[in-house]
N, C-alpha and C positions, 0 to 999 in steps of 0.2 A: 143764332143761339148754338146751332151745331157746331158752327165754326169755332166759337169760344169753349165749347167742351174739348174739341179737337185739339186746340191750342193748349188747354190747361194739360190735357193727358200727355201731349208731348213734352211739356214742363215737367211733369211730375216723373216721366221716364229719365229725362236728362238730370234732375236733381232729386234722387229719392228721398222721401221723407223718413228721418231716422229718429225714433223716440229717445233714444239714448242721448242725442245732442242736446236735447233740452232738459235734461236730468242734471240736477245739481251734483257735483262731486262731492264725495265723502271728505270731511274735514279730520284733523286729528283730534279734536274733542269728541267727535262721533266713533271713532275707531277707538280711542281710549275708554270710552263708556261700553262699547261691545265687548272689548277684551275684559274689562272689569267684571262684567256680568258672566262671561264664559267661564272666567277663573273662579269667581265667588258663587256663582250658582244660583244667584237671584239678584234682583234690583237693590233689595235691602243691603246686601253685604258690599256691591258695587258703590252705592252710595256713601257708605261708610269710609270706603278705601279712597274714593275721590273727594270726599268732604264735601259732597253736594247733597241736595234733597232727592227723595225718591221721584218726584214727578219730574225734576230736571233730567235725571238718568233715563227715565222712561222716554222723556221727549227726544234726547240724542239718540237713543236706540232706533226709535221710530223713524227719525230723520236719516239714520245710517240705513235701515232697510229699505227707504224711499229711494236714497241715493243710488243703493246697489240694485234696485228692481227685484229684491229676493224677499220672501217671508222666511225670516231667519230663526224665529221662535214661534212655538206653539203655545198659545196662551189659554189658560184655565185654572179655575180655582185660585187665582192668585199667584200662579206659578208661571214660568217661562221654561219651556222645554227646547232645546237647541234642536234644531232640523239637521239633516245630514249635511245641506249647504252650508250651514252655520259653521259645522265642525271643520268642513273644507276650508272656507274663507277664514276661520280663526287660525289656521297653520301659517297663512300668508300675513294677516294682519299682526301676527305675533313677531315674525320676522321685521316688519316695517317698523313697529314700536321700538324692538331692540336697535334698530338703527337710528331711531329718533334719539334715544337714550345716548348712543354713541356721540351722535351730534352735539347733544347737550353737555355730555363730559369733556369732548374735545373743546367746547367753546368756554367751559369753566375752567378747564386747564390754561387755555390762551389768558383768559381774564385775568387769572390768578398767577401769570407768569411762571407756568409749570412746563409748558411745551412751546416749541417753536424754533426758529433759526436765528442766530445773532452772529455778526461779525464786526469786529472791532479793529481799528488802526490806531496805533500809539507809539511814541517815540521810544528810543531804546532803554533809556534809563527807568520808564515805568513798564514797559511791555516784556522784559527780560526776567524780572523777579517779583516786583509787586503785583502786576496784572495776573500771572499764571497762580499766584499765592491765592488772590481773591477768587479767580475762576475756579479753581478746584472746590472751594467752600461753596461757591455758587451752584455748581453742577452737583454736588454731593445732594443738595436738597432738591434739585431738579433734573434728574437723570435722563428725561426725555428731551432736554434743551441740546440743540445742535449748535456748539459754539465754534467760532473760528478767530483766533488772534493774529493780527499781522502787525509785524515790526516795519515800521517805516521812519525814516527821517522826517522831521517837522515840515520842511517844504513839500513833501511827498504825500503828506495826509490829505490836504484839501484835493488833490487830483483822484486818490483813492475815493473820496466822498463824492466828487461829481460824476465818477465813473458808476457809481452806485455799487460800488465792491463792499461799503461797509455802512452800518447802519448809524454809527457815530464814530468820530474820531477824536482823539485827544493829542494836543499839539503844544510846543513852547513857542509858536509864532501864531499871531493873530492874521486873520484872513478876512479880505473885503469881496471874495468872491459872491456874486449876487445871487448863486443858488444855494449858498450856506448860511446858516445862522450861527455867529461866533461870539460866545462869551466868556469871560474868567470863569475858570472852575475850580482852582485851588492856587495858593501860593505855597511854594516849596523852598525849604532852605538848603543852602549848601554846607556841607559838614566836611570835617577832615578825617580821612583813613589813614590809619597807621599801623605798622607792626607792633605788636606789644612791648618790644624791646626799644623802640624808637626813644630818644631822649623827651620828645614832646608828649609821648602817650601818658606821662605821669601827671599831666596838666588836666584840670577840670574842662578849661576853655583855652581855645588856640586863639592867641591874638594873631591877625594876619601879619603883625611885625615880626613875629616869632619866625615866620617862615623866610626871613630875609637870608639868603645865601643857603637855604638848607635845599638838599635835592629834590626835586619835585617831579611827579608824573603828570604830563599836562594832557589836558584833551585837545583835540584839533581845533584850529581857529574857526571851523565851521560849525563847530558845537555851539549853540547860544549859551549856554552854562560857561564856556570858557569867556566869552565876551563880558560876561557879568562879573566874573572873578577878576579878569584884568583890569576892569576900571576900577574895581574896589583895591586890588593891591596897589594900582597907580597912586589912588586917593591916599593910601596910607603910607606910601613911600616903601613898600617893601619890594624887593626884588629877589625871587626865588631862583635856584639854580635848575635849569632845566635838564633831567636826566633822561626821560623817555617821552615820547608823544604819541598818543593813542586816539582812536575815533570813538570809543564807547567806555562809559562809567565803568562798566563791569571789567573791561581789560586792566583801568587803571587801579581797581581794588585789587585784582589778582596780582599786578605787579607790586603794588604796597604790601601785601602780604608776603611777598617774597623778598622783602627787604631792599626795594629799588628806589625807596623815597615814599614822601607823602603825596597824597592825592586830594583835591578837594573835588568832592561829587555831591549830586543831588542826594537829599536824603532817602528818596524813592529806591536809591541803590543800594541801602545799607542792610537789606533783607537776607537772611540767610547765609551770613558769613561767620557764624558764631564758632563753627568748628574749623575755620580757615586760617586761625591765627591772625586776626585783624580786629582792631578797634576802632570806633567812630567818636570823634569829639565834635560839639558843637563850636562855632565861631564866635569869638567875642564881639566882632561886628557883624550886623544883620547883612546878609547877603542871601537875596532871594529872587526866584524867578516866577513868573505867573504861568500857570497851566492853563491852556485854553481846550474849550469844549466846542468841536464842530458837530451840527446836526444839520438836516435838511431844512431847506427855507420853506418847502412846500410839504412836506409830510410830518406828521406828529411822530414823536418817539413812541414805540410800543411800550407796554407796560413790562415786558420782559427785559427792555433795554433800560428803563426807569429803575427798575430793582437792581441791576448791576451797576450802574452809575452811583446809585445810592451806598452800595458796599464799596466801590472804588473810593469815594469820597471819605467814607468814615474809615478805611485803611490809611489814607493819606494823613488824616486827621490823627490818628493814633500814632502814627511815626512821627510826625511833626512835634506831637506833645512830648515825646521823649527828648528832644533836643531842645525843648523850650524851658525846661527846669532850671536853667541858669540864667540870670539877668545877662544882657548884652551889652557891650561897652560903647555902642555906637550913639 
C-alpha cells in the first residue's frame, strides 16, 4: 500500500494537477453578455440590447464567471455591482469584441463584393478601352478593392490562368486545358471605323462590297477578328486595298481617324473616340466573333469576380445594342 502511495506521489509530481485545464473556455456569447451588463449597468438593460430574456443573460454571465474562475459581480437587492476584477477584465473583453466586429465587417464586405483582390486577363480590344471604363465604375463603388488588369493576346490568356496569375480570363479563343472551364461569354460584332469626311461615312450601313478597292487598315493575320473578316469579305467577293497593317484595333482606329483609310474593328473598341474625329457604322452583313470566358476548373468565382463579370457583360450588351438598330443584309 505504501508503495502505491509513493508511486502516486511521484506521478503527481511529474504531471501536476491544474484546475484551469478542466475549466471551460469563455465563448463569444458569454463575453457579449458580460459586456452588455457592464455597459448597461443591469441584466435588464443587457437583455434588451441582446434581445434575450433576463434569465438567459444571467445564465451566460454566471457561465462566464465560472469560465474565468472569478467573482465578477456583487449581487444584492436585485442589482449587480462590478468588482474591480470585472472592470479590469472589461477593458480586455471590449478590445476582443471590437476585433470580432471588425472580422464580421470584413466578412460582410467580402460577401457583398466590397473588398478583396481581383486580377483579370483580357484580349486587347476589350482590355484597352471597355474594361478600364467598366473597372472605373466598379471601383468607385468599391474603393477597398485591389484590381489588376492584364492585357494579353488570346493564346496567352490560358497560360495566365493556369499559372494562377488571374481570377478569370476573357479570350477570343476557346481552350480545352483540363485545369480551366471555358464557356461562351458574349457575341461581338465587327463594325466599320471611318473619318467623318470619308465617302462611306454618309451611309447608315456599310456593305462589305462597298469596301472593294477602298484603302483599308488591316489587323495582323494573327488577330482572330482578321480571320473572321477575311472570310466574310471573300464570301462577298470584296477585295479592299490594304494601306496599313497593325496588330491592335486601337491602332487601326487611330490611323482611320487620321485619314489613312477605313478599318473593321470589334464593337468593343469603339468607346471613347467621340472627340477624335472618328465615326462607326454597323455592317450590312453580320460579322461576329464569340468571346470566351475562362475560369478555374477547381475553384469557384468569388462574389467580387461575379459582380465585375456582370458589369462587363452589361457593357458589351449596351455597346452591341447601338449597332443592332439597323437590320442586317445577311
